[in-house]
N, C-alpha and C positions, 0 to 999 in steps of 0.2 A: 310709647314706652319700648325700651329694649327688653330682652328677656330677663336680665338681672333686676331691672327696676320692677318688672311685672311680678317676679318671684318675691322680692323683698316686700312689696305691697301686700301680696296675698299672705305671706308669712306673718305680717303684722296685723292680720285679721281686718284687712281693708280690701275693697274691691278694686282690682286693676282694670285694664281695658278688656282683658279676657282671662279665662282660667289658665294658669300655667300648666304646661304639659311636660311630663317626664317619661322618658323611655330610654333605659340603658345607662342611667347614671350610677346604678348600684347592681349588685348581684341578686337583688330581690325585686327589682323594678325593670327587668331587662326583657330580652327577646331571644328565643332559641335560634341558633344559626340557620336551621331549616326554614323556620317561619320568616326570618330576616331576609333570606334570599328570595323567598316567594313574594314578600311585600315589595322588595326592590323591583322585582319584575312587574308587579301590579302598578307601580309608580313610574314605570318606563325608565328606571335608572339603570345604568350600565351593570351588567353582570360582573361580579367580582367575588373572589374568595374572602370571606369575612375574617377579620382579626378576632381571635377568641379571647375574651377577657375572663372567662371562667370555664376551664376545660372540664370540670366535674359536672357542671350543669349544661355544658354545651352552648354557652351564651355568646352572642356576637357583640362586639364593640361597634356601636353605630358609626358609620363614616360621616364625614362632614357634609357630603351631598345629601345624605339621608336625613340628618339633623335639620339642615336648611329646608329641605323639601317639605318635611312634616311640621316644621315650626316647633321643634323640641326646644325647651328653654333651659335645659340642664346638660352639663357634661360632668362625667365622673373621673376621679383619680383613683387608679387601682395600683396600690403598692405591690411589689413582688411578694407572692405568698404561695402556699401549697396548691392553690387552685389555678394559678396562671404561670407558674415558673417551675422549670425542671420537671414537667409532667411527662414521665417516661412510661409508656405502656409496654407491658410484657405479655407474652402469649400464655394464657392459662386455660387451654382447652377450648371450651365454648365461650369463654369470656376473655376480655382484655383486663389485665390486672395492673394496678398502680399502687405502690406503697409510698406514702408521702413522708415528708420530713418529721412528722409527729409520730410515725410508726403505725399509722392507720392504713389498712389495705382496702382499696376500693375496687369494685368489679363493674364492668360494663359488658352486656351481651354482645357478641360479635354479630349475631343475626338481629338486625333492626334495633340495636341498642342506641339509645338517645343520650344517656347520661350515666355517670358512675353512681353506685350506691355503696355505702359502708358495709363491708363484709366481715372484717376482723378489726378489733380494737387492741391496742398494745397492752393494756393493764386490765384484762378481763377477769382475772382471778379474784376470788373472795379473800377476806382477811388482810386487805391492804393496810399498810401503816403509813403514817406521815413520812417516814424514812423512804418507803417505796416511792412515794410521790416525788420527793426531792431527788431521788436517784435516777429518775427517768431522764433520758437525753432530750431536754426541751430545746427547740430551735431558737436561734437568735432573731426573733421577729423585729426587734428594735435596731438591728444593724443598719447603718446608713446606706448600704448598698440597696436596701429594699425600696428606698425612696428616690433613687437617682433619676434625675430628669423630671420629677414631678413639679418642681417649682417653675420650670420653663413652660411646661404644659399648662399649668394653672394660669400663668401669665397670659398665655395665648388665648385661653378660653375667656379670661377676664377682658382682654382687649377686644374680643369679638362680642362683648356684651352679654355673655352667657352666665348663668348661675353655676357655681362650682361646688360639687359634692365630693367629699372624700370618704371612702368606705373604711370600715374597720379592718384590722389585720387578720382576724379570724372570727368565727362565730361566737355568740354570746357565752357568758360564763356557764350558765346552766346547760345550754345545748352542747357546748364543746366538751364539757365534763363527761357527757354521755358518750362522746366519740373517743374518749380516752379510756374509760373503764367499762363502758357498756351501759345501756339505759336501765336494765333491770338491776344490775349491780349498784348503780348510782342511787336509784330510788330506795333500795334497801339500806344503803349507807346513810342516806339522809333520814330515813325513818328511824334509824338507830341513833341518830345524832353522832355518827361516827367521826372521830377526830381526823381520819383520812379524808373524809368528804370536805371538811373545812380546810384541810391542808391543800386539797386539790383546787378548791375555789380561790384560796389565797394565791396559789401559784399562777393560776390563769389571770387573776387580777394583776399580779406583778408583771406578767408578760404584756397585758393590755396597756398598762401604764408605760412600759418601756416602748411599745410601739407608738403610742400617741405622742409621747414626749419627742420621739424622733421625727415623726411625720409633721407634727404641727410646728416644730421648730423650723421646718423647711417651708411649709406652705400655709401656716396658720393665718397670716394676714390676707391670704388670697382666697380662702374658702368661705362659702356661705352656709354650708350644712355639713355636720359631722354625724356619722351613723353608728348605730348599735343594733344588732339583730339577735334576738334570743326568743325562742318559742316556748310559750307557757300554755297556749290554748289548744283545745280539741274542738271538734264540731259542736260538742254539747256542753263542755265544762272546761276545767283546767287540768293540766298534767300533774300539778302538785297543788295542795291547798293554799289559799291566800295566806294562812297563818305560817305555813312552811316557807313560802316565798319571803314573807316579812322577816322571819327569823334568820334564815340561812343565806338568802340570795340578795335581798334588798340592801343590806349594809355594804356589800361588796360593790354593787352597782352605784350606790350613793357616792362612794369614794371615787369611782371612775367618772361619774358625771360632774362632781365637784372639780376634778382635775381638768376635764374638758372645758369647763367654764373658765377656769384660770388660764388655760393654754390658748383658747380661742374664744375670747369673751364676746366677739361679734357674731359668731357662728351659731346657728340654730341646731338644737339637739334632736335627732331623729331616732325613734325607737320602733323597731319592727317586731311584732309577734303575731303569728297567725292565730286563727280560731277565736274562741270566746274568752276575751280578757276583760270583759266588762267589770268584774269585781276588783280588778287590779288598777283600773284607770286612775282612781284617786291617788294610789301609791306612785304611779308613773308621774303624775303632776307634781307630787311632793318631791320626787327625785330631780325635778327640773327638766322633764321631757317637754319639748315644744311641739313635736310632730309625732302622730301615730300612723303607722303603716302596718299592714296593707288594708285595714278596715274591712275585714271579712264579714260582710253583712249576711252571708249565707249561714253563719254559725249562730247558735242560740245566744240570745242576749245582745246581739250586735245590730239591732234595728237602726237604720241610718237616721230616721227622724228623731228617735230618742237620743242617740249619741250626739247629734248636732245640738239638740235642745239642752242636754245636760252638760256637755263638755266642750261645745263649740267656742266658748269664750276663752278656754284655756289651752285647747289642743288644735293644731292644724291637722286636718285629715288628708292623708296622702295615699291615694288609691281608691278602692271601692267603686270604681267606675262600672264594672261589669262582673258577673259571675264567671270566673275563669275555669271552674270545674264543669259547668254545664252549658250555659248559654253561649259563651264565646267560641268554644270548639265545636259544639254540637247543635246550636240553635241556627235559625235562619238569620240572614242580614236584617230582616225586619225586626226580629226578636232582639237582636243586639241593639239596634237603634232605639227601640222602645225602652229597654232597660237603662241604657246610657242616658237617655233624655230624662227619665224619671229620677235617676240618681243625681244628675247635675242639678235638677230643680231643688233637690233636698240639700245638697252639700255646698253648692256654689254661693248662695246668698250671704252677703256680709263678708266675703273673702274667707280666708282660713282654709282654703282647699287647693290641692294640687291633683291634677288629673293623672291617674295611672290605673292599670288593672290590679286585680287582687293577685299579687305576686307576678311571676314572669309569664310572658306570652309563650305558650308551649308550641312544640313542633307541629301539633295536629290542628292548629287554628287555621281555617281556610282564609286565604287572602281577602276574599269578599267580605268576610266577617270583620277582619281587621280594618278594612277600608270603611265599613259601616261605622265602626267605633270612632275612627278618626273624623269622618265626615260629620258625624253627629256632634262631636266636640266642637268642630269649627262652626256649626250652625247654632248650637244652643249654649256654648261656653263663652258667650259674649256678654259683657255687662252693659 
């Protein structure tokens, strides 16, 4: 099997020759540039300055030799956006500052800073109206220049036998609304069923549809997976109630997923949310979600055996290989191996599983632990 055949088999809930492996096809399944350079060294690959595919998170775009050496089965398409395009850092005392095309200000500490964090949002004031939402200078995320060259790149990946993933143009509707008006402000707006909240969600849906219409007109026949990333879970519960999700967010996501199915009927639909999203999984399935990521088994309600038993026929699990908050950065190589082996034994049988960590491999992951992760996959991820 080549990589694409392997992936398509697994996504169809069948067992391929081995478990497919993703690293770096999206901004939520990637690797920090510092970890990337350290792993390249551990693999005896030539030292090189990485291409950054997400400057906010400091993520490296895996090079061809890295993909080949590790047997990675996926390559990602990254349209031009505020995380990888025209990212200009300005001096802000102890920090580097970046004000993006949405009007969001991000800060990164100069001293040992690894990534940017949102510091100021453009519409933080209370009492917003739908007219305020409409008047905001929204960026043209669906402009054709954003996808220039992606078709040729997708064709090259397809010819190489790799599965092709295309990431969304910006974060999910609920998450990105927080970056526009602030989290506290948004939650208060939602609790009041504020018309401005609905107007904001409608505007972000409009922008997402514009983006996907552009990118899938270009590469729709060449992609295997389309992605959507919106965070609803905490370590213990959900950020908003399931009832609030169903009333205010789900109808917008339903329109988006229906459009994705029309624009790319052969592509699988990937949904990312960290944390405990167990109560929302039936809703995700109803929306047409094919793939759940990152499968954060360290959160309450996200036991892997139960998830596989209850939802393994409907959802492909993409991630969940290892605890990235504790074991991967701070455990021993033996602890990494033990956890990866156990999780493979739960998630791999019957197909429907793609190997990846819970979110990105961070800068503090020791190369020995990464190698233990990969070596365990090679040993135990065979059918």
